[in-house]
Phi, psi and omega in degrees: 000132181292140173287141175291152178306137177260097185299322180295323174297314176304308182299319179297315177299311179299312174304314181294311177307311179305308179305308187293314188294314184291318184287324190246342183101144179298311181308324188277347187257121172270165180295327181291327176293323177294314177301316180294312188290327181274348183060050173232176176272160177300322176299320178290322177299312187284338169295316185275325181228093187302337182214168176294319176310316179299314179293313174309312180294322177294321178298316180288325178296315179299318180299317178298314180303315178299311174307311183299319176297314178305310181295319181296320176297315185290321180289330179296331181275350185268146173302161180275062173231129183303323176306309187287328175294320174298317177297319182297319180297313177297315176306316183297316179290325176298316181296322183293315185284349176272351178297145188292330181265011177298125176235027178102166180288120182306323191280321178290322174303309178301320177291331176292316183295322182231071182304328186255008187291140174234025177272184186301314177302315179298322172296318175305306189296316183294317178301315180302309186294317181296317178294325175294315178302315182298328178293320180287317180296330179286343179265349186215160173294156183311312186296316177293319180300317181300313183293318178295315183295322175299320179296316181291320178292325178294320173296317178294328178279355178076014183272351178273120186294322183223110186301335182287330176298321181294325174300312179299319178295324180298316179297317177298316182295317179288335176284321186282322189253346177066188180280000000 
């Protein structure tokens, strides 16, 4: 008789894979490493995640849900003014990249590891980036949106030396160029 799915086992595996994938990269982490770190059997892992791509897609999907909640929270605290919402978006990213455990944008990291990938995880990563860009585009005129997106990419890429400077620049950009 087949055992019923263990939801807590699935969650434990996903939490473990999330930590390992984010710290080390998806390519560097093997399924055996996930099994050992999660303290589960091979059968349990493959029952919940038939392939590494399935596990990576679940990791990125869960990461996206968390990022969406964080951005929604930041925007909920911003005035209903497109300029202030753009600044709030940049400030949220600046706060994220300033965290001690920040190791890059999970979506950009995945696409760097698998640049030609067209699997489920790559589709999740690309969709997140496209949707985030669309969010910026909806709040600003094209010239301003392009500049704000460059700030956001710079923050995620670690090329901004001081995240607060990016927030200040965003405020200047939206004041100078408007919506």
